[in-house]
Structure formats: structure tokens, C-alpha cells
C-alpha positions as CSV (number, residue, x, y, z in Angstrom):
1,M,0.0,0.0,-0.1
2,A,2.9,2.3,1.0
3,A,4.7,1.5,-2.5
4,A,1.6,2.3,-4.4
5,D,1.2,5.7,-2.6
6,E,4.9,6.6,-3.2
7,L,4.5,5.7,-6.8
8,A,1.3,7.8,-7.3
9,F,3.2,10.7,-5.6
10,H,6.3,10.3,-7.8
11,E,3.7,10.4,-10.9
12,F,2.2,13.5,-9.6
13,E,5.6,15.3,-9.1
14,E,6.5,14.3,-12.7
15,A,3.1,16.0,-13.9
16,S,3.6,18.8,-12.0
17,D,7.1,19.4,-13.6
18,L,5.9,18.9,-17.0
19,L,3.1,21.4,-16.5
20,A,5.7,23.8,-15.2
21,E,7.8,23.5,-18.3
22,T,4.9,23.3,-20.7
23,P,2.1,25.7,-19.2
24,D,0.1,25.4,-22.5
25,A,-0.4,21.6,-22.0
26,A,-3.2,19.8,-20.7
27,T,-3.5,16.3,-19.1
28,T,-6.3,13.6,-19.6
29,S,-7.4,11.3,-17.0
30,G,-6.2,7.5,-17.3
31,S,-3.3,8.5,-19.6
32,N,0.4,10.0,-18.9
33,Q,0.5,11.5,-22.0
34,L,0.2,15.4,-22.6
35,T,-1.8,16.9,-25.1
36,P,-1.4,20.3,-26.5
37,Q,-4.4,22.7,-26.4
38,G,-6.6,22.7,-29.7
39,H,-6.4,19.0,-29.7
40,V,-9.0,16.4,-28.5
41,A,-7.5,13.4,-26.6
42,V,-9.6,10.5,-26.3
43,A,-9.0,7.8,-23.5
44,V,-10.3,4.4,-24.3
45,D,-10.4,1.8,-21.7
46,S,-12.6,-1.2,-20.7
47,G,-15.5,1.0,-19.2
48,G,-15.4,4.0,-21.9
49,S,-18.3,5.1,-23.6
50,Y,-16.8,4.7,-27.0
51,G,-16.7,0.9,-26.7
52,A,-20.2,1.1,-25.5
53,E,-21.3,2.9,-28.8
54,E,-19.7,0.4,-30.7
55,E,-21.6,-2.4,-29.0
56,V,-24.8,-0.5,-29.5
57,E,-24.3,-0.2,-33.3
58,E,-23.3,-3.7,-33.5
59,S,-26.5,-4.7,-31.8
60,D,-28.5,-2.5,-34.2
61,R,-26.9,-4.1,-37.2
62,T,-27.6,-7.5,-35.9
63,A,-31.2,-6.7,-35.2
64,L,-31.5,-5.5,-38.8
65,L,-29.9,-8.5,-40.3
66,Q,-32.5,-10.6,-38.2
67,E,-35.4,-8.8,-39.4
68,E,-34.3,-9.2,-43.0
69,K,-33.7,-12.8,-42.7
70,Q,-37.0,-13.1,-41.0
71,Q,-39.0,-11.7,-43.8
72,P,-41.2,-14.4,-45.5
73,G,-41.1,-15.2,-49.3
74,F,-43.6,-14.2,-51.7
75,W,-44.8,-17.8,-51.9
76,T,-45.7,-18.0,-48.3
77,F,-49.0,-17.0,-46.8
78,G,-47.2,-14.6,-44.4
79,Y,-46.0,-12.4,-47.1
80,Y,-49.5,-11.9,-48.4
81,Q,-50.8,-11.5,-45.0
82,S,-49.3,-8.1,-44.6
83,F,-51.4,-6.7,-47.6
84,F,-54.9,-7.5,-45.8
85,D,-53.6,-5.7,-42.4
86,V,-55.7,-2.6,-42.7
87,D,-58.3,-1.0,-40.6
88,T,-61.7,0.4,-41.6
89,S,-60.8,3.9,-41.4
90,Q,-58.0,3.4,-44.0
91,V,-60.4,1.4,-46.5
92,L,-63.0,4.1,-46.2
93,D,-60.5,6.8,-46.8
94,R,-59.4,5.1,-50.0
95,I,-63.0,4.6,-51.0
96,R,-63.6,8.3,-50.8
97,G,-60.6,9.0,-52.8
98,S,-61.6,6.8,-55.6
99,L,-65.3,8.6,-55.6
100,L,-64.1,12.1,-55.5
101,P,-60.9,12.2,-58.0
102,R,-59.7,15.9,-58.7
103,P,-56.6,16.9,-60.9
104,G,-53.6,17.2,-58.9
105,H,-54.6,14.7,-56.1
106,N,-52.6,11.5,-56.7
107,F,-54.4,8.5,-55.3
108,V,-51.2,6.6,-54.6
109,R,-49.5,9.5,-52.8
110,H,-52.2,10.9,-50.9
111,H,-54.3,7.7,-50.0
112,L,-52.0,4.7,-50.5
113,R,-48.8,6.3,-48.9
114,N,-46.6,3.2,-49.8
115,G,-49.0,0.8,-48.2
116,P,-51.1,-0.8,-50.9
117,D,-53.6,-3.4,-49.6
118,L,-55.6,-6.2,-51.3
119,Y,-58.4,-6.2,-48.7
120,G,-60.3,-3.5,-50.5
121,P,-59.9,-4.5,-54.0
122,F,-60.7,-8.2,-53.2
123,W,-64.0,-7.3,-51.4
124,I,-65.0,-4.8,-53.8
125,C,-64.5,-7.1,-56.6
126,A,-66.4,-9.7,-54.8
127,T,-69.3,-7.5,-53.9
128,L,-69.7,-6.2,-57.5
129,A,-69.8,-9.7,-58.9
130,F,-72.7,-10.6,-56.5
131,V,-74.5,-7.5,-57.2
132,L,-74.3,-8.1,-60.8
133,A,-75.7,-11.6,-60.4
134,I,-78.5,-10.6,-58.2
135,T,-79.6,-7.5,-60.1
136,G,-79.5,-9.6,-63.2
137,N,-82.0,-12.0,-61.8
138,L,-84.2,-9.4,-60.2
139,T,-84.3,-7.5,-63.7
140,L,-85.8,-10.7,-65.3
141,V,-88.2,-11.2,-62.1
142,L,-89.4,-7.7,-62.6
143,A,-89.9,-7.9,-66.4
144,Q,-91.9,-11.1,-66.0
145,R,-94.4,-9.4,-63.6
146,R,-94.7,-6.7,-66.3
147,D,-95.0,-9.2,-69.3
148,P,-96.0,-12.8,-68.3
149,S,-94.8,-13.7,-71.7
150,I,-91.1,-13.5,-70.4
151,H,-89.9,-16.8,-69.1
152,Y,-87.7,-16.7,-65.8
153,S,-85.3,-19.4,-64.6
154,P,-82.7,-18.8,-62.0
155,Q,-79.3,-18.1,-63.7
156,F,-76.8,-18.8,-61.1
157,H,-74.0,-18.8,-63.5
158,K,-73.8,-15.1,-63.8
159,V,-72.0,-15.2,-60.3
160,T,-69.2,-17.1,-62.0
161,V,-69.1,-15.3,-65.1
162,A,-69.1,-12.0,-63.3
163,G,-66.6,-13.0,-60.7
164,V,-64.0,-14.3,-63.2
165,T,-64.4,-11.4,-65.7
166,I,-64.1,-9.0,-63.0
167,Y,-61.0,-10.6,-61.3
168,C,-59.3,-11.1,-64.5
169,Y,-59.9,-7.5,-65.4
170,V,-58.4,-6.2,-62.0
171,W,-55.3,-8.6,-62.2
172,L,-54.5,-8.8,-65.8
173,V,-55.0,-5.1,-67.1
174,P,-52.8,-3.8,-64.3
175,L,-50.1,-6.5,-64.8
176,A,-50.0,-5.6,-68.6
177,L,-49.9,-1.9,-67.5
178,W,-47.2,-2.2,-64.8
179,A,-45.1,-4.3,-67.5
180,F,-45.4,-1.7,-70.2
181,L,-44.5,1.2,-67.8
182,R,-41.3,-0.9,-66.5
183,W,-40.5,-1.3,-70.1
184,R,-40.9,2.6,-70.9
185,K,-38.8,3.1,-67.8
186,G,-35.8,1.7,-69.3
187,V,-36.4,4.0,-72.4
188,R,-37.3,6.9,-70.4
189,E,-35.0,7.1,-67.4
190,R,-37.0,9.8,-65.6
191,M,-40.3,7.6,-65.4
192,G,-40.8,6.1,-62.0
193,P,-43.8,3.7,-62.3
194,Y,-45.9,2.4,-59.6
195,T,-45.3,-1.1,-58.0
196,F,-47.6,-3.8,-59.3
197,L,-49.6,-4.2,-56.1
198,E,-50.1,-0.3,-56.1
199,T,-51.5,-0.5,-59.6
200,V,-53.9,-3.3,-58.6
201,C,-55.1,-1.3,-55.6
202,V,-56.1,1.7,-57.7
203,Y,-57.9,-0.4,-60.1
204,G,-59.7,-2.4,-57.3
205,Y,-60.9,0.9,-55.6
206,S,-61.9,2.5,-59.0
207,L,-64.5,-0.2,-59.4
208,F,-66.5,0.8,-56.2
209,V,-68.5,3.4,-57.9
210,F,-70.0,0.7,-60.0
211,I,-71.8,-1.2,-57.2
212,P,-74.4,1.6,-56.4
213,T,-74.7,2.2,-60.1
214,V,-75.5,-1.4,-60.7
215,I,-78.4,-1.2,-58.0
216,L,-79.6,1.9,-59.8
217,W,-79.8,0.1,-62.9
218,L,-82.9,-1.9,-61.6
219,I,-84.9,1.2,-62.5
220,P,-86.5,0.4,-65.9
221,V,-85.7,3.8,-67.4
222,P,-83.3,3.2,-70.4
223,W,-82.0,6.9,-70.8
224,L,-81.7,6.9,-66.7
225,Q,-79.6,3.9,-66.9
226,W,-77.2,5.3,-69.5
227,L,-77.0,8.5,-67.3
228,F,-75.9,6.5,-64.1
229,G,-73.5,4.5,-66.2
230,G,-72.0,7.6,-67.8
231,L,-71.5,9.2,-64.6
232,A,-70.1,6.2,-63.0
233,L,-67.5,5.6,-65.8
234,A,-66.5,9.2,-65.7
235,L,-65.7,9.2,-62.1
236,S,-63.9,5.8,-62.2
237,A,-61.9,6.5,-65.4
238,A,-60.8,10.0,-64.0
239,S,-59.5,8.4,-60.8
240,L,-57.2,6.2,-63.1
241,V,-56.2,9.1,-65.2
242,F,-55.4,11.4,-62.5
243,T,-53.3,8.8,-61.0
244,L,-51.5,7.5,-64.0
245,W,-50.7,11.1,-65.3
246,P,-47.9,12.0,-63.1
247,V,-46.1,8.8,-64.3
248,V,-46.9,8.9,-68.3
249,R,-46.2,12.6,-68.6
250,E,-42.5,12.1,-68.4
251,D,-43.1,10.0,-71.7
252,T,-43.7,11.3,-75.3
253,R,-47.1,12.8,-75.8
254,L,-48.2,10.2,-78.1
255,V,-47.3,7.4,-76.0
256,A,-49.2,9.0,-73.0
257,A,-52.0,9.8,-75.1
258,V,-52.4,6.3,-76.7
259,L,-51.9,4.6,-73.1
260,L,-54.5,6.8,-71.3
261,S,-57.0,6.3,-74.1
262,T,-56.3,2.4,-74.0
263,V,-57.1,2.7,-70.2
264,V,-60.4,4.7,-70.6
265,L,-61.5,2.3,-73.5
266,L,-61.0,-0.9,-71.5
267,H,-62.7,0.7,-68.5
268,A,-65.6,1.6,-70.8
269,L,-66.0,-1.9,-72.1
270,L,-66.2,-3.2,-68.5
271,A,-68.7,-0.8,-67.6
272,V,-70.7,-1.5,-70.8
273,G,-70.6,-5.3,-70.0
274,C,-71.9,-4.6,-66.5
275,K,-75.0,-2.9,-67.9
276,P,-78.0,-5.2,-68.2
277,L,-79.0,-5.9,-71.8
278,P,-82.6,-4.9,-72.9
279,L,-84.8,-7.8,-72.8
280,A,-85.9,-9.1,-76.1
281,H,-89.6,-9.9,-76.1
282,P,-90.5,-13.3,-77.7
283,A,-92.1,-12.9,-81.0
284,P,-95.9,-13.7,-81.1
285,P,-96.6,-17.3,-82.5
286,T,-97.6,-17.5,-86.0
287,Q,-101.3,-18.5,-86.1
288,A,-102.0,-20.6,-88.8
289,A,-105.3,-19.7,-90.7
290,S,-107.9,-22.3,-89.6
291,L,-110.1,-23.5,-92.2
292,S,-113.6,-23.8,-91.3
293,P,-115.0,-27.5,-92.2
294,D,-118.1,-25.8,-93.8
295,L,-116.0,-23.9,-96.4
296,P,-115.1,-25.7,-99.4
297,P,-111.2,-26.0,-100.0
298,P,-109.7,-23.4,-102.1
299,P,-109.5,-24.5,-105.8
300,T,-106.3,-26.3,-106.8
301,A,-104.9,-26.4,-110.3
302,R,-105.7,-29.5,-111.9
303,A,-103.7,-30.9,-114.9
304,H,-105.7,-31.2,-118.0
305,T,-105.0,-34.3,-120.1
306,T,-105.5,-34.4,-123.6
């Protein structure tokens, strides 16, 4: 103990002598070296904060690597489960955004916010398919009440036809559009297309307006049906055009015009396909002229023999 005190006393004397010789120097704790003013000396020991910071950074890096490894592949159910993790307020906000399109209001940026979902598009397409099938059968029932000559039989196959048509449209058309925009991105470097799921999400929510429209088509007034269909098509197509315009405007005018025209045309074909066709009344049966037995038969030409 006395040796240690004596050693510390000698070190203190040496430090005092050095300070007396170089008054512009400063000492650092845990080190016998002198550091001139204007420089920063870092003392690293077993309990220093620098080592603790390195440990924290290393642990953060390890946690990030573990999170990356834990992400499921796209062939697993867990990968798609995240796209159905939305609440009611988000779905309603996206439905309102598709019903009220306006220039300069990008549906992807203002409503999706880099979080596309498949929950809304899936149930919108399913609801539209069932509504089309139900209203198609109701149209025949109402027409039969007005005209007994119309024969009604349940047409359950309409659910399958409507479902296959709508789901193919919502998946295949965005796939072709996304592939085309990716190809144009290689030609025009400034173009930044949306992801495939964002494109599917935009198309899915754009079909919501047709659900109330199909119900209103039960009103048996042809010009009113066309009016409702035109308004629904205008709102739905405008939502697509205003969303795609920030992407395609970086391309040439010809390509942008052709692409947007194709999108609107395909949407119009789907709207016309959803509209119920006018019922064709059966032609009245031809009544054969019944001959009275009291009347003589009509004269027939007889062959004269010579």
C-alpha cells in the first residue's frame, strides 16, 4: 500500500514538473501523455463510452439483419398477410378518394402512402360480382311481372361469369400496364412507375362506384340507366387517369395519349359489360289460318290431259 502511494506521488510530481515546463499543455485522466491545447484526446479503456457505442451499433446491425432474414417469401401465406392488415378507416378513406377524383390529387401518394392493400380490392370485386348476379336475376323477375310472356329461370352461372371477368380485369390489365411502364422506364429514365400491387390497388378501388350504379340500374328507364352508367364511368376513369398522369407525362405525348386512351377504353368496355341488356320480347307465335269445315277447300290447279 505504501509502495503504491509512493508511486502515485512520484507520478504527480512528474506531471507537475511537466506542467511547469509546458504551461500550454493539458492532461487527460487515465493517461500519462500530454496533449497540447486545440487537440482532443480520447481515452479508451474497458469501461469507456466509445466501446459502449460500438456495442450498440453492432447490436442494431445484428437486429436489422435478423429482421431481413425473418421476412417471408412471396410464395408463403405470411407474405400476403401484410397486404390485408388494414383497418376500416383506411379502407373508407381510399374509397372516398376513388369516388372524388380531382386534378393534382394523386390517389397513390395521398391515400396509399406506400402501403397498398389487397383487402379493399378483393371485397370490392367480390361484392360487385354478387351485385351483378343478383340484379341480373331481379331484372328478369320484374320484367316477368310486367310481361307474363317472359320466361324466368334462375341464372346462377352469372355469379361465376361476373366474378371471373372482374377478377381477371383487376389483375391482368394492371399487370400489362405495369409491365409496359417498366419497359418504358428503361427507355425514359425519368419515368418512375408504380409497383404492381399499387396498380392493382388503384384499379380495385376504382370499381367501387359501379356497385351503387348497378343497383340503380334496376330502375326500368333506359335513358336514366345510361346516365348513371356514364357518371360512374367518368368518375372511375378520372380516378385512373389522374393517378397515372404523373407517371406517363414524363413520356412522349403520343405514348401518353395512346396509353391513357387504352385505359379509358378498357374501362368503358367493362362498364358496358356490366350494364344489363334490354330484354328481347319473344315474337308472337304465328297463328295458322284455321279453315272452317263448312267452307269448301280452295281451288287447286288441275292438270288437263288431252
